[in-house]
N, C-alpha and C positions, 0 to 999 in steps of 0.2 A: 161353781162354774166361772171360769175366767172370762173377762170381757174381750171383745174383739179388739185387736190392736188398732190404735189410732195412728195416723200418719200426717205428715206435713212437709212443706217445702220451704227452702230458703234460697233466695236469688238476689244477687247484686245487679241492678238493671240501669241501663242508660238507653232508652228507646222511646219512640213516639208513645203518647198516652194510650192510644188504642191498642198498641202491641202489648203494653204492660197489662192492660185490663183483659185482653184476650188470654194472656198467660194465666192470670189469676182465675178468671172465670172458668177456663177449661178444667183446672185442677179442683176448684170448688165443686164443679159439676160431677167430678169423679168421686167426691166425698172427702176431700182434704179437710182435716180438722183445723189446721192452721196454715196460712200462707204468709210467710214473712218476706217482705219486700224491703230491700235496702236500696234507696234511691241514690245512684251514683252521680246524678245531676238533678237540679231542682225541677220539679214538675208538680205544680200546685193542683192541677186538675186531677192527676192520678192520685196524689196524696189525699185529696178530699174524698174521692170516690172510694178508695181502698179503706180509709179510716171509718167510713160509714158502714162498712160490712163487718158483722160481728166476728167473722173468722179470719180477718186479715189484720196484720200488724205491719206498720210502716216505720222505718227509720230513715231519716234524712241525713245523708253522709256529707254534711257541710264541714267547714273548717273547725267549727266548735266540736263537732262529733269526733273528728280525728285528733284534735288537741286533747280531748279526754281519754282517747284510746292509746295514743302513742306520743312519746316525746318528740319524735321526728316528724309528726304530722302525717298527712296523707301520702301513701306510697305513690310513686310516679306511675307504675305499671298496674294495669287492671287485674292481672292474675293474683298478686299478693292482696289486693283489696278484696277480691272475691273470697279468698281463703280466710282472711282475718274476719270478715263479716260472718261467714258461715260458722266459724268456730265461736265467735261472739254469741251468735244465736243459739248454738248447741249448748253452750254453758250457762244460759240464762233461763232455765226452765222453759223449754219450748212447748210444754203442755201436750206433747204427743209422745207416743211410744217409739216411733221411727221418724227420722228426719232425713230428707234427701236434699242434696245441694245440686241445683240445676241452673241452667241459663234461661233467659227470657225467650229464646228461640227454640227451646226444647220442651216437648209435650209428652207426658206419660200416656201410654196407650195399652192398658191391660185388657186381656181377653177373659180373665176371671177377676172377681173382686180383689183389690189389693189387700184388704185386711185378711182375707183367707190365705193369700200367698204368704204374707208376713207371719201369720199364725202358724203356718206349716214349717217354718224354719226351726232348726234345732235351737234349744235354749241358750247354747253357748255361741251362737252366731253373733259376731260383732257388726258386720256390714253385709249388705247384699247388693249385687251389681245389676243394673238394668242396661241391656245392650242397645246400641243405637241403630236406627234406620235413617238414611239421609234422603231428603226430599229431592225429587227430580223436577225440572222445569217442564211445563206442558210443551209438547211439540207444536210449533206454530201451524203446521199443516194437518194437525190431528187434534183439534180442540175438544172433541167429544169421543173419547175412546169407546169402542163397543163394549157393552156389558157392564158399564159403570154408571152409577147414579150421579146427577149433578152435584158438584162440590167435592167429588172424589178426586184425589191426587195420588200420583205414583211416588213410592219410596223404594229405595234399594237397601238391601242388607248385605252382609258378608259372613263368611264362615269364621267360626271362633278358632279352630285349629289352624295353625300357621301354614302347614304344608298344603292343606286343602284350599285355604284362602289364596295362596300364591298361584296355585293351578287355575282356580276359577277366575281370579283377577286377570291373568294373562289371556284367558279365553274370552272373557266378556268385554274387555277393553283392549282390542288388538294393537292399537297404536301406542297408547300411553300406559298400559297395564304394568309393565315392569317398574315404573316409577311411582305406582300408586299402592297404598295399603288398603286392600279390599275394594278399591275403586272409590274410596271416600276422599273428599278434599279435607275434611275435618277429622276429628278423633274417631277411632274405632273402639276406644276403651269403655265408652258409656259413662254413667254416673252411679253413685252409690247411695243407698239408704244406710243410715247408721242407727244402731240401737241407742236410745237416750238413757240418761240416768246413771251412767257409769262414770267413774273417775278418770281423769287424764285424757279425755277425748279431744281430738282436733280433726278438722276436715281440710283437705286440699281439693283441687278441682276434680280429680278422678278417684281419690282414695280416702279412706278413713285411717286415723292413727290413734293409738292408745299409748300414753307415756312415751310419745315420740317414735313409736315403732309402727310401721305400716302394717295394716291387716293384709297379709300376703296371700290369703286364700279366702276371699269373700265368697259367700254363696251367690248364686245367680237366680234372679227372678225370671224364669224361662217363659212365663206367661205375660210378660210386659215388654213392650218396645219403648224406646225413647225416640220419638219422632223429632228429628233435628232439621230445622228449616234453615240450613246453613247457606245454601246457594241456589235457592229455588226459582229465581229469575235472573236473567242476564243483567238487567238494570240494577237490581239491588246487590247482586254479587259485585258488580263494578263499583257501586257506591262505597263498599267497605273494603275493596281490594287493596288499596294503598295502606290503609291502617293494618290490615292483616299481614301484608308483606313486610311491613316495618316492625310490628311488635305483637301481632296476633297469631293466628293459626299457621301462617306461612313464614314466620319470622326466621331469620338466620339462626343456625345452631341446632335446630330440631333434626332428629335422626331421619335418614331416608327410609323408605319401605324396605323391609328385609327381603332379600332375594335368595333363591336356592343356589344360584351361581352368578358371578359377575357383580357389578356395582350399580346401584340405582341412584338417581338424582334425588335430593331432598325436594320437597314441594317448593321451597324458596328458589332453589337452583333451577328446577324445571320451569317455573313460571317466568323467572328472569330470562332464561335462555329463549323461551318462546317469544317474549317481547323483543329481545335483542335481535332475533333473526327474522321475525315476521310481524312484529307490532300487534295492533289490536286484532287484525285478521287471524293471526295465529292463536291468540287467546280465544277468539270466537270458535275456531275449529276445535280447540280443546274442550270448551264448554259444550259444544254440540255433541261430541263423542261421549263425554264423561257425565254430563249433568242434565241432559235433555232427554225426555221420554220419547225418543224416536221409535218407530216400529221395530227397527233392528235392535236397538239396545233393550227394549222391552222383551223381545223374543229371546235374546241371549240371557238376560236376567232370569226370565221365567224358566228357561231350560235348566237352570241350576237351582231353582227354588228361591231366588233372591229378589223377586218382584212382589210388591205389596201395594194394594189399593186401599187407601184410608181417607175417610171424610172426617176431619176434625170438627167441623161445624162451629167454628169459632164465633162467627157473627151472632148466631142464635144464643150461644152461651153467654156472650158478653151482654146482649140485650136482656137476658134473664137475670143476671147477677148484678149488672151495673146499668140499669136503665137511666135515661136522662142525658144531658148534654155531654158529660165527660165520656160516656161510652158511645156516643153517636158517631157515625161516620163523619170524617172531616171534609168530605167532598172531593178528595183526591182519588184518582183512579188506581187504587192499589191493587196489585196482584194478590192471588190467594195466600201467598207466603211472602213475608218481608224479611230481608236480611238484616241482622243486627250488627253490633259493633264488636263482635268477638272473632 
């Protein structure tokens, strides 16, 4: 009788200590056999707490680390650093059967045990994709939505098939839909688990490769969401907005959303145009329509089966796995979701 597959995560992180521990604790609580954290900036408190946990492994990505890894030292952009670190982990005996590359603001949410889902995949499956849902900000006028438990927050999903996604996006987001891919500000691709122990493997942000060839047809773990806390409050969206506009999720050069006809603006062009024509007020109107769980948006999402209520329970998980000063609240009035630097 074969054993149940083990799984783990690798992430390159630059975030507050509590966010790093929230991320690790959530996935340890799900049953991760290993959580590999590559610290993209020094964090002695997170490093100490993680190293004290038997299932966590920490790598500090300082100048000495990059000098050992590459002649040219540390890559300037975070995307290559993520991919290089993920591949480094994958090829160093990660002690799991499946390894996923995710970000510190992404949280797996399986509805059935992950080992069962992975065990059900065909034996020749190289990688398996997890589809994202993107967090919505609470509506300031509706702090306690009916029928939900305290700590529950709203997420939105989108259709996988492009034609249906286009139709639903236009209906759900009447003003900005034509320029949005599924109504998301960030990626709709999700992230992948890759089967370990094979030769020639490498990881990028959204895909697995073998011998330099992308796995063009990964399986899909249909019973798992990737909960992405990309823009879950106005304040934290704005805190990372300039970075993302310059070199992150909204950087120049990324393709616009596909349209059935006409031409869409890229996210970079859309946000720049809003700022140029209406300043911060225009950005606030955009955020209110696309990223805030107003009754109207919730109703439109629900009508298409795209509204999801999820309680990640991060604080309790952090206290369970990382008790003590490093995991304790810092005293700042943080919202339920914090935006990170991607």
